[in-house]
C-alpha positions in Angstrom: 58.4 114.8 -12.7 61.9 113.9 -13.8 64.7 115.9 -12.3 67.0 117.5 -14.8 70.6 118.4 -13.9 72.3 121.1 -15.8 75.5 119.8 -17.5 77.6 122.7 -16.1 76.4 122.0 -12.5 77.3 118.3 -13.0 80.8 119.3 -14.2 81.3 121.5 -11.1 80.4 118.6 -8.8 82.8 116.2 -10.4 85.6 118.9 -10.3 85.0 119.5 -6.6 85.1 115.7 -5.9 88.4 115.4 -7.7 89.9 118.4 -5.9 88.8 116.9 -2.6 90.5 113.6 -3.4 93.6 115.4 -4.4 93.7 117.4 -1.2 93.3 114.2 0.8 96.2 112.5 -0.9 98.4 115.6 -1.0 99.8 115.1 2.6 100.9 111.6 1.8 104.1 112.9 0.2 104.6 115.9 2.5 105.1 113.6 5.6 108.6 112.6 4.5 109.6 116.2 3.9 108.4 117.1 7.4 110.2 114.1 8.9 113.4 115.1 7.2 113.1 118.7 8.5 112.5 117.5 12.0 115.5 115.1 11.9 117.8 117.9 10.8 116.4 120.7 12.9 119.6 121.0 15.0 121.9 120.7 12.1 123.5 123.9 10.8 123.7 124.7 7.1 120.9 122.2 6.3 118.8 122.8 3.3 116.1 120.3 2.1 117.4 118.5 -1.1 115.6 119.1 -4.4 114.8 115.4 -4.6 112.3 115.7 -1.8 109.1 116.5 -3.7 105.5 116.6 -2.5 103.4 113.5 -2.9 106.4 111.3 -3.4 108.1 109.1 -0.7 111.8 109.7 -0.2 113.8 106.6 -1.3 117.2 108.3 -1.4 118.6 111.1 0.8 122.0 112.2 -0.4 123.7 115.2 1.4 127.4 114.6 0.9 129.9 117.4 1.6 127.3 120.1 2.6 129.2 121.5 5.6 126.5 120.1 7.9 127.3 120.6 11.6 125.6 119.3 14.6 123.6 116.3 15.8 121.0 114.4 13.7 117.8 113.1 15.2 118.4 109.6 14.0 115.3 108.1 15.7 113.1 110.6 13.7 115.0 109.8 10.5 114.1 106.1 11.0 110.4 107.0 10.3 111.2 107.3 6.6 109.6 104.0 5.6 110.7 104.1 2.0 114.3 105.3 2.6 116.7 102.8 1.0 119.9 104.9 0.6 121.4 107.5 3.0 124.6 109.5 2.2 125.7 112.0 4.7 129.5 111.7 4.1 132.0 114.4 4.2 130.3 116.7 6.8 130.9 117.6 10.5 127.9 115.7 12.0 128.4 114.9 15.7 126.9 112.7 18.3 126.1 109.0 18.4 123.9 106.9 16.2 121.3 105.0 18.3 120.4 101.4 17.5 116.8 102.3 16.7 117.8 104.1 13.5 118.8 100.9 11.8 115.2 99.5 12.0 114.1 101.7 9.1 112.2 99.0 7.0 113.7 99.8 3.6 117.2 100.7 4.5 119.8 99.2 2.2 122.9 101.4 2.1 124.3 103.9 4.6 127.3 106.2 4.2 128.2 108.4 7.2 132.0 108.5 6.5 134.1 111.6 7.1 132.1 113.0 10.1 132.7 113.5 13.8 130.4 110.8 15.0 131.5 109.0 18.1 130.8 106.6 20.9 129.9 103.0 20.2 128.2 102.4 16.8 125.2 100.4 18.0 123.3 98.5 15.2 119.9 96.9 15.7 119.0 93.8 13.6 118.4 94.6 9.9 118.9 91.7 7.5 118.2 94.0 4.5 121.1 96.3 5.0 123.7 95.6 2.3 126.3 98.4 2.7 127.6 100.4 5.7 130.4 102.9 5.5 131.3 104.5 8.9 134.9 105.3 8.2 136.9 108.4 9.3 134.8 109.1 12.4 135.5 108.7 16.1 133.6 105.5 16.9 135.1 103.5 19.8 133.3 100.2 19.1 130.7 98.5 16.9 127.9 96.5 18.5 125.2 94.3 17.0 126.9 93.3 13.7 125.5 89.8 14.1 122.1 91.2 13.2 123.2 92.4 9.8 123.1 89.0 8.2 122.7 90.5 4.7 125.7 92.9 4.8 128.0 92.7 1.8 130.2 95.8 2.4 131.5 97.1 5.7 134.0 100.0 6.1 134.9 101.2 9.7 138.4 102.3 8.9 140.2 105.3 10.5 138.2 105.2 13.8 139.1 104.5 17.4 138.0 100.9 17.6 140.4 99.0 19.7 138.9 95.5 19.5 137.4 93.4 16.7 133.6 94.0 16.8 131.7 91.1 18.2 129.7 89.2 15.6 131.9 90.2 12.8 132.9 86.6 12.0 129.2 85.7 11.6 128.8 87.9 8.5 128.9 85.1 6.0 127.8 87.2 3.1 130.4 89.9 3.5 132.4 90.6 0.3 134.3 93.9 1.2 135.8 94.6 4.6 138.0 97.5 5.7 139.2 97.6 9.3 142.4 99.6 8.7 143.8 102.4 10.9 142.1 101.5 14.2 145.0 100.0 16.3 142.5 97.1 16.6 143.4 94.0 18.6 142.1 90.6 17.5 143.0 87.2 16.0 143.6 86.7 12.3 141.7 85.1 10.7 139.7 83.6 13.5 137.8 86.9 14.4 137.1 87.7 10.8 134.3 86.5 8.4 135.2 83.6 6.0 138.0 84.9 3.8 137.0 82.7 0.9 134.0 84.9 0.2 135.8 88.2 0.7 136.8 90.0 -2.5 138.4 93.0 -0.7 140.1 93.1 2.7 142.2 95.7 4.5 143.5 95.2 8.1 146.5 97.4 7.9 147.7 99.5 10.9 146.2 97.4 13.6 147.4 95.0 16.3 146.3 91.6 15.1 147.9 88.3 16.1 147.7 85.0 14.3 149.0 83.6 11.0 148.6 85.2 7.6 148.8 82.6 4.8 150.7 83.6 1.7 147.5 82.8 -0.3 145.8 85.6 1.6 148.6 88.1 0.7 148.3 87.0 -2.9 144.6 87.4 -2.9 144.2 90.8 -1.1 147.6 92.3 -1.9 150.5 93.4 0.4 148.8 96.8 1.1 146.1 95.0 3.0 148.5 93.9 5.7 150.8 96.9 6.2 151.6 97.1 9.9 148.6 94.9 10.5 149.8 93.3 13.7 152.2 93.0 16.5 155.0 90.6 17.0 152.4 87.8 17.3 151.2 88.2 13.7 153.2 85.7 11.5 153.4 85.7 7.8 153.8 82.0 7.0 154.6 80.1 3.8 151.7 78.5 2.0 151.6 75.3 3.9 148.5 74.2 2.0 150.3 74.3 -1.4 150.5 70.8 -2.8 153.8 69.7 -4.4 153.7 68.8 -8.1 153.1 65.1 -8.4 155.6 63.2 -10.6 154.3 61.7 -13.7 153.5 57.9 -13.5 156.3 55.6 -14.9 154.1 54.6 -17.8 153.8 58.2 -18.9 157.6 58.8 -19.1 159.4 58.4 -22.3 162.4 56.2 -22.0 165.5 57.7 -23.6 169.0 56.4 -24.2 172.2 58.3 -23.6 171.9 60.1 -27.0 168.5 61.6 -26.0 166.6 59.5 -28.5 163.6 57.4 -27.6 164.6 53.9 -26.7 162.3 51.2 -27.8 161.8 48.7 -25.0 163.0 45.2 -25.7 160.2 42.7 -25.9 162.5 39.9 -24.9 165.4 39.8 -22.4 168.3 37.4 -22.8 169.6 35.2 -20.0 173.0 37.1 -20.0 171.4 40.5 -19.5 169.2 39.1 -16.7 172.3 37.8 -14.8 174.0 41.2 -15.4 171.1 43.1 -13.9 171.0 40.8 -10.9 174.7 41.3 -10.3 174.4 45.1 -10.5 171.4 45.1 -8.2 173.4 43.2 -5.6 176.3 45.6 -5.9 174.0 48.6 -5.6 172.3 47.2 -2.6 175.6 46.6 -0.9 176.7 50.1 -1.6 173.5 51.6 -0.3 173.7 49.5 2.9 177.3 50.6 3.5 176.4 54.3 3.0 173.4 54.0 5.3 175.5 52.4 8.0 178.2 55.1 7.7 175.5 57.8 7.9 174.0 56.2 11.0 177.4 56.0 12.7 178.1 59.7 11.9 174.7 60.7 13.3 175.3 58.7 16.5 178.7 60.4 17.0 177.2 63.8 16.3 174.4 63.2 18.9 176.9 62.2 21.5 179.1 65.3 20.8 176.0 67.6 21.0 174.9 66.1 24.3 178.4 66.7 25.8 178.5 70.3 24.6 175.0 71.0 25.7 175.6 69.6 29.2 178.7 71.8 29.5 176.8 74.8 28.3 173.9 74.3 30.7 176.1 74.2 33.7 176.3 78.0 33.7 173.1 78.7 31.8 170.8 78.9 34.9 172.9 81.5 36.5 173.1 83.5 33.3 169.3 83.4 32.9 168.7 84.5 36.4 171.1 87.3 35.8 169.5 88.4 32.6 165.8 87.8 33.4 165.2 90.7 35.7 167.3 93.1 33.6 165.4 95.8 31.8 165.4 95.2 28.1 164.8 91.4 28.1 161.3 92.0 26.6 159.2 89.3 25.0 158.1 91.1 21.9 156.7 94.6 22.0 155.2 97.3 19.9 158.6 98.9 19.2 157.8 102.4 20.2 160.9 104.6 20.1 160.4 105.9 23.6 160.4 102.4 25.0 163.5 101.5 23.1 165.3 104.5 24.4 164.3 103.7 28.0 165.3 100.1 27.6 168.7 101.0 26.2 169.4 103.6 28.8 168.4 101.5 31.8 170.4 98.3 30.9 172.8 97.5 33.7 170.8 99.5 36.3 168.9 96.6 37.8 170.2 97.3 41.3 168.5 100.8 41.3 166.4 101.0 44.5 162.6 101.3 44.5 161.3 103.8 47.1 157.9 103.1 48.5 156.6 105.9 50.7 154.1 103.9 52.7 156.3 100.8 53.0 159.8 102.1 53.8 160.9 98.7 55.1 160.2 96.9 51.8 163.5 96.7 50.0 162.9 96.4 46.2 165.1 97.1 43.2 164.5 97.7 39.5 165.2 94.0 39.0 162.2 93.2 41.2 160.0 95.5 39.1 161.3 93.8 35.9 160.5 90.4 37.4 157.0 91.5 38.3 156.3 92.8 34.8 157.8 89.8 32.9 160.8 91.9 32.0 158.7 94.9 31.1 157.2 92.7 28.4 154.2 93.3 26.2 152.0 90.9 28.2 152.2 93.2 31.2 151.9 96.5 29.3 148.7 98.4 29.7 147.0 100.0 26.6 147.9 103.5 25.9 145.1 105.8 27.0 146.2 109.2 25.7 148.5 110.2 28.7 151.6 112.2 28.2 153.8 109.8 30.1 155.5 106.8 28.5 154.6 103.2 28.7 152.8 101.8 31.7 152.9 98.2 33.1 150.8 96.4 35.6 152.8 94.6 38.4 152.0 92.7 41.6 154.6 93.3 44.3 155.2 91.4 47.5 152.3 91.6 49.9 149.7 91.5 47.1 150.4 95.1 46.2 148.8 95.8 42.8 150.5 98.8 41.2 151.0 100.5 37.8 154.6 101.2 36.9 154.7 104.2 34.6 157.7 105.5 32.7 158.1 109.3 32.9 158.6 110.4 29.3 159.2 114.1 29.7 161.4 114.1 32.8 161.7 117.1 35.0 163.0 119.7 32.7 166.4 121.1 33.6 166.9 118.5 36.4 166.8 115.4 34.1 170.4 114.6 35.0 170.1 115.3 38.7 168.8 112.3 40.6 168.6 114.2 43.8 166.4 116.9 42.4 164.2 114.3 40.8 163.8 112.4 44.1 162.9 115.7 45.8 160.2 116.5 43.2 158.7 113.0 43.5 158.5 113.4 47.3 156.7 116.6 46.8 154.2 114.9 44.5 153.7 112.2 47.1 152.5 114.7 49.6 149.5 115.6 47.4 146.8 113.5 49.1 143.1 113.9 48.3 140.2 111.5 47.8 140.0 112.6 44.2 143.7 112.5 43.4 145.6 109.3 42.5 148.4 109.1 45.0 152.0 108.5 44.1 153.1 105.3 45.9 156.8 105.3 45.0 159.4 105.8 42.4 162.6 104.4 41.0 165.4 106.3 39.4 167.6 104.3 37.0 170.1 106.6 35.3 168.3 109.2 33.3 165.1 107.1 33.3 162.5 107.5 36.0 159.6 105.2 37.0 156.6 106.2 39.1 154.4 103.7 41.0 150.7 104.3 41.3 147.8 102.2 42.7 146.2 100.0 40.1 142.5 101.0 39.5 140.5 97.9 38.4 137.5 99.9 37.1 139.6 101.7 34.5 139.2 105.3 33.3 136.3 107.6 32.6 136.6 107.2 28.8 136.2 103.4 29.0 133.3 103.7 31.4 131.4 106.2 29.1 132.2 104.8 25.7 133.7 101.3 25.7 131.9 99.0 28.2 129.4 96.7 26.6 125.8 97.8 26.9 122.9 95.6 28.0 123.1 91.8 28.5 126.6 90.4 27.6 126.8 88.0 24.7 128.1 84.8 26.4 128.8 83.2 23.1 131.5 85.6 22.3 133.5 85.5 25.5 135.5 82.8 27.2 135.0 83.8 30.8 131.9 85.4 32.3 133.2 87.0 35.5 134.8 90.1 34.0 131.9 90.5 31.5 129.2 90.5 34.1 131.2 92.9 36.2 131.6 95.2 33.2 127.9 94.9 32.5 127.1 96.0 36.0 129.4 99.0 35.7 127.7 99.9 32.4 124.2 100.0 34.0 125.3 103.0 36.1 126.2 105.0 33.0 122.6 106.0 32.6 122.5 107.1 36.3 122.5 110.9 36.4 123.6 111.2 40.1 126.7 109.1 39.3 127.7 111.4 36.4 127.2 114.5 38.6 129.2 112.9 41.4 132.1 112.3 38.9 132.0 115.9 37.7 132.0 117.2 41.3 134.8 114.8 42.3 137.1 115.9 39.4 136.4 119.5 40.2 137.3 119.0 43.8 140.6 117.2 42.9 141.5 119.9 40.4 140.7 122.7 42.9 143.0 120.9 45.4 145.9 120.9 43.0 145.4 124.6 42.1 145.2 125.7 45.7 148.5 124.0 46.6 147.3 122.5 49.8 150.4 120.4 50.3 152.6 123.5 50.8 154.4 123.0 47.5 152.6 125.7 45.6 149.9 125.4 43.0 150.1 122.4 40.7 148.8 122.6 37.1 147.7 119.4 35.5 148.1 120.5 31.9 146.4 117.4 30.3 143.0 116.8 31.9 141.1 114.3 29.6 138.7 111.5 30.4 141.5 108.9 30.0 143.4 110.6 32.9 140.4 110.3 35.3 140.4 106.9 36.9 137.5 105.3 38.7 137.5 103.6 42.1 135.3 100.7 43.1 132.5 103.1 44.1 133.0 105.0 40.8 134.5 108.0 42.6 137.0 109.7 40.3 140.7 110.1 40.8 142.8 112.4 38.7 146.0 110.9 37.4 149.0 111.9 35.2 149.6 115.2 36.9 152.6 117.0 38.2 155.2 115.5 35.9 156.2 119.1 35.3 155.6 120.9 38.6 154.5 124.5 38.3 153.0 124.0 34.8 156.2 124.7 32.9 155.4 122.4 30.1 156.0 124.4 27.0 154.5 122.0 24.6 151.2 121.9 26.4 149.1 124.9 25.6 146.8 124.2 28.6 149.6 124.2 31.2 148.0 127.0 33.2 145.2 127.0 35.7 142.9 128.7 33.2 143.8 125.9 30.7 142.9 123.3 33.2 139.5 125.0 33.7 138.9 124.9 30.0 139.8 121.2 29.9 137.4 120.6 32.8 134.6 122.3 30.9 135.2 120.0 27.9 135.1 117.0 30.3 131.8 118.2 31.7 130.3 118.5 28.2 131.4 114.9 27.4 129.9 113.7 30.7 126.5 115.2 30.1 126.3 114.6 26.3 128.0 111.2 26.2 129.8 112.2 23.0 133.6 111.5 22.6 136.3 113.2 20.7 135.9 116.9 21.4 137.8 119.6 19.6 137.5 123.3 19.1 134.7 123.0 16.5 132.6 120.7 18.6 133.0 122.8 21.7 131.8 125.8 19.8 128.8 123.9 18.5 127.9 122.8 22.1 128.3 126.3 23.4 125.9 127.6 20.7 123.3 125.0 21.7 123.6 125.9 25.4 123.5 129.6 24.6 120.3 129.2 22.7 118.6 127.5 25.7 118.3 124.1 24.0 120.7 122.1 26.2 118.3 119.2 26.7 118.6 118.5 23.0 122.2 117.3 23.4 122.0 115.5 26.7 123.0 111.8 26.4 119.8 109.9 25.6 120.9 107.1 28.0 120.7 109.6 30.9 117.7 111.6 29.5 115.6 108.5 29.1 116.3 107.2 32.7 116.0 110.5 34.5 112.5 111.4 35.7 111.2 114.8 36.6 111.9 118.4 35.8 114.5 118.7 38.7 116.8 116.2 37.0 116.5 117.9 33.6 117.2 121.3 35.3 120.4 119.8 36.9 121.6 118.5 33.5 121.1 121.9 31.8 122.8 123.7 34.7 125.8 121.3 34.4 126.0 122.1 30.7 126.1 125.8 31.6 129.1 125.0 33.9 130.8 123.6 30.8 129.8 126.7 28.9 131.3 129.0 31.5 134.5 127.0 31.8 135.1 127.0 28.0 134.9 130.8 27.6 137.2 132.0 24.8 138.9 134.6 27.1 140.8 132.9 29.9 140.1 135.7 32.3 136.4 135.1 32.0 136.6 131.5 33.1 135.8 130.8 36.8 138.3 129.3 39.2 137.9 125.6 40.1 137.0 126.6 43.7 134.1 128.5 42.2 133.1 125.6 40.0 133.0 123.3 43.0 130.6 125.7 44.7 128.3 125.9 41.6 128.2 122.1 41.2 127.4 121.6 44.9 124.5 124.0 44.5 123.2 122.3 41.4 122.7 119.0 43.3 123.1 118.2 46.9 126.0 115.8 47.3 126.4 113.3 50.1 128.2 114.5 53.1 131.9 114.1 53.1 133.0 111.1 55.2 134.9 112.0 58.4 138.6 112.4 58.1 138.5 113.4 54.4 139.4 116.9 53.4 136.8 118.9 51.5 138.0 121.1 48.7 
């Protein structure tokens, strides 16, 4: 018997099947919405954009100028497989961008300009990326550009990038490049991509060296090279310009004296031929006479110049020896006003004695310091690292003593004109000895200018260690020598070591507590400017605080943190930077971090390099507790901040530190 199906029942079955298929495909578009929500879960003021719709992949994510604050989970954002354009410009986003983000398969254009992103901008290979705008942030370097072979536009202006990014010159398809306002060092045009393909270029306000051809200025405009380099950047004439070639003789029109065209004679008479020969002989004789006279004059001139030069050189050597060690004979320089003032004031004071506390029998003068620093020239000057003192120079003194000669910019307040008072103050500073304090080795007073001598620290400062050393295996194609690079790479490997970071925080706390207690009998000393660039690292990566005590007693009016409570706040910021790995802290970013710690989500802002290496709940607990130390030290009310002696006790309780070696004082 045949089975009859009612039409209405059949319709219901078809409808149910359709709804089931629709329900199955519904989540295909909602995955992107969930991914975006997860990527921005720690970002304040985030609202999903209207363009994110169900059942549709997200190809563009544009959130410019939305007052977004906090860190983005970039690795989660990389899961948007259809994302081609990302615009997060004009916000207050913080943190670093990991290399894994750039592996998003469809990514073509990224604009993160105008934020507070910092650290090194690490880029993984992505040949499809066409445009990258990371300007107006706090990036300290760019790594991996050689993997962006398809990049056509790059803007990293107004950051803190001090060296030309490796691999930049390999970007053969680049058309627009902006490196301005970075104080970037490099060679022009050797470190840049081929200039022939570039349509837009700006390297202004940097420290390039090399030769700028007039054709480059004409092509890119004068504004592209405003303060683009130091004294080694030369703007040359267009040496490649070819002179106009004269017209061949057969193309010239022959004219007579009246200016009319002269018809060449088809036949020359014998008389005219003899006349021409006679004139030729006369002309040849005249030319030979003039040439002989000229040669004679040149010979006489050469003899005269030789005589004058020999007379002049008799006293030249003595004059050069007298001038060479004098302050002010600089080979180039950056032209800072403070240096010019010091140079002008110290001329003629080359006999000023240098006092070395640990080597009293070594007799040196300012002239010896000048000789050891190439006349306080640019080649001996160390890069400015944010200290409040003046210029600093590296010098090697007799006995293979490596020192840093630092100019005291601010002086000693009311005693600027009193050399005796200044010498007394320097002796008091030299008594401050602690394993975590950079000791003062000596000083030199030359008129109103004062120089301090410190031990040279080969490992550099904490900021360089955290943010600027190359990560991973060094690229040997981009460096000339491998010794320093491999050493830097080995130092970098310890960045991800949590015990090392904790030891650095504890060491800085001990040194600061020592200064605040006034152990040397000179009363409490306030640092007033504790930042990572003023924390130097020894061979074992133990920290030493530098740039302290230039204003004993903390009387520095222009430094708002010139109190012990201000030092505690600065230490709290330093701890936040150590644990999170983020650079460039200000009041807004400190407030953001305090909110994260207060909400019990401290692990969300721990530096991924440390978080990925650390194993176990104990290490995570230590990281969170250190963030709480930063939270307590940055309390808004100064009276609520702990003392540095209390901070030392808390940090010691968080993680057991190695025993203090015998003979070293414990804070």
